[in-house]
N, C-alpha and C positions, 0 to 999 in steps of 0.2 A: 457552507461557505460564509455564513454569518459570523463565525468565530475567527475568521482570518485575521482581522485587525487586532483581536485579543491575543491570538497566537503570536503575532509579530511582536507585541508588547512583552509577552513572556520571554521570548527568545532574546530580546534586547536586554532584559534584566539578567538573564542567565549569562550572557556574554560579558556584561559589565562586571558580574561578580566572580567569574571564573576565567582563567587564562586558557585552559586546555579543554575545548568543547568539541564533541563529535555529535552531529545532528543526523539521525537516521529515521527512516520510515519503513515499516515492515511491508507495505504494499497497498494497492488499491487507492492510489492518490485520487483517481477520478471517481465520480459518483455512479449512480445507478444507470442501467442500460436503457437510455432513452435518447432519441434523436435530438430533442430540444436541449439536451445537456452538453452537446458538443461544444457550443459557444462558451458555456460555463467552464468546461474542462480547459479550453484554450486560455480563458481569463485566469483560471485558478493556477495554471502552469506559469503564466507570466508573473503573477504576484508571488507564487511559491519560490520562484527563482531568486527573489530578493531575501529569502529567509536563511540562506546559507546551508542547505542540505548537502551532506557529503555523499550519501548512498541511499538508493531506494531498493527495497525488495519488490518482487513482482506479484501483483494480485490479478485475479481474473478480470476485474473491471478496468484495469489499465489497458487491456486490449479491446475495449468496447468498440473502438473505431479503427481497428486493424493495426498490424505491426508497423506499416509505413507511417501512419499517423504518430505512433509512439516514438519512432525513430526521429521524426521531424521535431517533436517536442524535445527529445533528448539532445539533439544537435543544436537547436536554437538556443536552449537555455543552459547548455553544458551540464545536463543532469547525468547521473550514472545509475543505471539499473543493473542488477545482478540477479541471476537465477540459475539453479543447478539441475532443474528437471523438466523444463518445457522446451520442446522442439517443434518445428513445423512438420506437419505430416509428410512423410516421404523423405525427410532430411535426417542425417545423422548428427547435425550440428545444433547446439543450443542456440536459442535466439538472442541470449545475452551471456556475458562471461559468467562462469559458475561461481566465481568469488572475486572480491576486490580487496586490496590491501591499502590502507592509509597509515602514514606515520604521524604520530602526534606525541609531542614531548619525548621523543626518542623511542616511543613504544610502537611496534608494528601491530596494527589492529586489522584483523581479517574479517570481512563480512561475507557470509554465504546465505543464499535465500532459496527456500523451497515452497512449492505450492501444492496443496492437497488435490488429488485427482477428483475428489467429490465436488470441487468448485468448478463448474463447467465454464469454459471460455466460449462465448458466442459473440462474434464481431458483427457490428451493424455496417457492413460494407459489401459492395458487390464483388470484391476481390475474393478469390478462393483461399481465405485465411483459415485453415484448419490446423489445429495444434494437438500434439500428443503430450499429456502430462504423465510423466513416469513416476515410479515409487520414490517418495522423498527419502526413505531410509536407504534405498539402493544408491541414490544420488549422493547422499552424505558419505556412505561407505566408499564411493568412488573418488570423491574430491577432497575429503577431509585430510587424508595423508599428505597430499601436495600442499594444502593450505597450512598445515601444521609446520611445514618446513619454512614457510615464508612469513608466518605471523607469530607474535608472542601472545596475543589475546585474540580469541575467536568469538564472534557474535553471529548467532543464527537468527535470521529474519524469517519467521515461520508463518506463512499464510495457511494455517491448518486449524481444525477444531481443537480446543484446549485439551480435551480428553485424549485425542490422538497424539498431541505433542507430548503429554506426560507419559503415555504408554510407550511411545517411541524412545524417549530419553531413558526411561527405566529399563527398557529392553536392551538398549545399547550399552547401558552400564556406565560406570565411571571410567575416566581416562580416555574419553573420545577426543578430548582437546577442545570441546565446546565449553566456553566459560560463561557466556551470557546468551539467553534466548529471549527475543522480543516477539511476543505473540501478536498476530494480526487477525483481523476479521471479526472475531466474536466481541460482542459489546460487554467488556468487563475491564476493570482496573484493579491492579494489585497495589495496595497502598502501603505495603511493608516489604521487607526482604523476603523473598519466596524462593525456595530451592527445590529442585528435583535432583537428587544425588549431589553431584558437584557442579551443577549448572544453576546459575542465577536466572530466575524466570521473571520477566517483566511484561506488563500489559497496561495500556492506557487508551482503550478503544471505545468508540461509540459515535460514529459519524463526525469525527473531528471535533468533538466537544471537550476533549481533554488533551493535555500535554503531559507526558511522563518524563521525569527527570531522575536519573540515578547518579549520585556522586560516589565515586569509587577511589579507593587507595589501592594502587596496583604497583607491584614490584617491577623492576626492569626485566624480570624473567616472565612477566605476565601473570603472576599470582595475585588474585584479588584478596586483599587482606581486610578490607572493610567496605561496606556499601550502605548507602542511605537512599531511600526512595521517597520522592515527592510527586504527588499528582496535582496538577494545576487544572482546575475546572474553568473552562472558558464560558462563564455565565455572565449575567448582567452586572455582577459585582467586580468582574475582572477588568482592569484598565485596558484601553485599546489605543492604537495609533490612529488619531483622528483623520489624518489625510487618507489612510488606507480604508477606513470605515466609509468615508464619503465616496471613494471609488467603487466600493462594493455596492453601496446604495444606488449609485448612478447606474451601474451595470444591471442591477435587478430591475430598476425602473425602465431602462431602455429595452429590456428583454421580456418584460411582463406580458405585453400583448402577444408577442411571438410564442411564449410558453403556453399561454391560454389557448391560442389557436391550435397548437399542436396536440392538445388533449381532446379535441373534438372536431368532427367534420360535418358540416351542414350539407345535406343532400336530400333530394326527394326520396320518399320511401312509401311503399304501399301499405305498411303496417306500422303500428307503434305511435306513441304520442309525439307531438312536435318538439317537446323539450328533452327527448331522449337523445343520447349521444353515444357514439362508438369510440372506445378508447384506443383501438388499433392493436396490431399484432405484437408490437414491442412491449405493451403492457402485459399481455398474456405470457410473453417469453420470459418474464422475470421468474415465473414459477414453473412453467411448462417448457423447460429448456430443451429436452430431447425432441419434443414435438416441433418446437420452433426451429431447431437445427435441420430436421428433416424437411420442414416446409421451405426453409431458405435454400436448401441444396437441391431440391427436386425441380422438375420441369413444371 
């Protein structure tokens, strides 16, 4: 969250320099699965709403606090999530539209999002929020034909391991209709034009520390004729919006004591040193996802 003010400054510069801008996020807008980050997620959503995002893909961390929480964020800030392969357990309906189409400069741009089944969705809520993550490949096979009829240019927002994305795209072959794929999740950045078959592959990930920019020349028929990639590092040398930086600092200061308290619990114990602390079940759940799910769902 520390780079939020720098991200806003980068977006301002891009909008000043370019008339036709589409702002996308491949997914996992929210942070790690911890109770104390709920307030941070709400704050992050409020400030992200001012950055002009057009579409979000779905990541497993977006459902940290349940689907109803995410829908409230979506409605309050007029966000748009899309996903083609996540359903509620026992339901035949997707939790979000499988794809979204936006028109920019007369070009119809379609965004479709998939999530890898290997990324487990665990919600920190008492509600029975269980989800089924289906095959990304099967989902694309099902929804791409309809999207091709509605869009001139297709962007895949992929919350998948990089190797899985490449394997899937190579296996699908050329002519799928996917023009651009934005990788999510893995901490990597592609600093030049990177293709898998006829798909332009992009990535600018690592805990919100980077912004990826691709400048494209696209025909009216959706053919990408030229592309240039720029990676903006949101480090100490990057300018920031001072007003937003102060809001972030104030939020951190106001919530510092609460966050510290959430990491440990003082209580009497028969064994162990007085300075020892227990981190709690949610810390364990970050790695032991299946055990945590069984723990949460059992009596």
